[in-house]
Every structure is written in C-alpha cells, then in structure tokens.
N, C-alpha and C positions, 0 to 999 in steps of 0.2 A: 939594396937588394938582399934578401935573406936566402941563405942556403938551406935546402931541405935537409932534414935529419938523415943520417945514413940508415940503410935498411937494418932492421933488427934481426936477431937470431932467437928463435923460440925452440922449445923442446917439448915433445909429447911422447908419452909411453903408448905403445900399441901392441896388440896381440900378435904373436909370431906369424900366423897365416897371412894376416894383412900386411905385416912388415915385408914378408917375402914377395907378395904381389906388387908392392910399391917398388921394391928393389929390382924386380924383373921388368918394370915399366908397364905392366898390364893394369895396374890400379893407379889412376892419375887423379882421382878425386877422393879425398878423405872427408868423412862426415863426422861432425862434432856438434854439440849443443852449445848454446850461448853463454858459457862460463866467461868470467871476466878476462881470463888469459887468452881466450879465443877472440874476443872482441878487440884485443890489442893488436892482432895480426893484420897485415896489409899486403897487398900485391907488391912483390919485389923483396919481401923479407925472406930470410932463410928459415927453414923448418927442419929440425933434426928429430928423427924418429928413433926411439930406443925400445929394444925388445931384448930383455935379458942382457947378455954381454955384447949384443950387436947394436950398431948405430948406423944411421944413414942420413946424410944431409941432402935436402931438397930445396927447391926455390918455389915460393908461392907465386903463381902467375895470375890468380884471380881468387876472389872470396865472395861468395854469394850467400845472402841470408834469406831464409824462408820461415813461414809460420808453422810448418809441420813437415814431417817426413814425406807424407803424401804429396804435398806441393813441391817439395824438392825433387822427388822421383819423377814427377811430371815434367819438370823443367830441365833436368840434367840428363846426361848420357849414362843410363843405367849400366852399360857394359864397362864403364870406367870406375865403377864404385865397388863392386864385390868380386867374388870368385867367378871365373869364367862359367857361363851357362846359367847363372842364377836368374830366376824370373823376377819381375817387379814385386810380386807377392812375397817371394823369398827374401828379397832385399828389405822390404818393409818389415817383415817379421824379425829379421836379424837386427835392424835398427832399434826396434821396439824391445827386443830382448836385452840389448845393451843399455838402452835409455828408457826408463819408465816414463809415463805421461807427464809427471811433474818436471822432469828434465827436458822433455820435448817442448814443454811450454816456455822454456827459456829462449826458444828460437833455434832453428836448425841451420847450420853452416856447411856449405859445400866448399872445401878448400881445394882449389885446383893446383896441382903440383907438376913440377918438371924436375927430372933428375939432372944433376950437373953434367956438362959435356966432359967426356974423358979423352 
C-alpha cells in the first residue's frame, strides 16, 4: 500500500487589494492562468500569498480549470472572486486587464481557498 504524498506548499504574489480581501475572508476564489506552477497545485495543498511585507497562508479546497474567463465566471460564484459589488462585466474586464488573451489561452484556474482556523 502506497502512502499519498504530503500536501505541498505553494507561494503566489498578489496585489494588495486582493490580498486584503482574502485576509478578511470575503475573497475565497483566486483566479490564475495555467502556468506550470498553477498546474502543480491540488486540493489540500497550502497556498501562501505574499504582498510586499505581508504574507497569508491559506488552504486550497478545490481547483477548477476553464477554457476562458467567461466560462469561469459563468460557473463560479462571482461574489467570491473580486471586490464587493463588482458586476460580472467588471470582473471580466479586470481579469483581462491582468491577463492578455495569450495568457488566457493557457487555461483559467479558479483556486478555492479557506483561511486556517484560529
């Protein structure tokens, strides 16, 4: 009988406004494109976010892959992705502002997060 490997810990840099939303628990889904380091992540892994001198450890509860930002926004809870009150169109524009079409073509990942219990 083989023992599964222990959960891995990953680190991502994030813009401060989004870091703050994750830290308060209002943003529970982080959106990224299919870079190799994102494809290595799995449910159960730890994910540390860094923003300047600040760092926050979270747990990945689920990871979903989509072919586009539009497909992802149709399937996911939009209120868990961006700033409070953002519309779907605003979320789409923000995603495309951060990631140009050639990056979106790598695949879109919705990383579901949970803050550690304190």
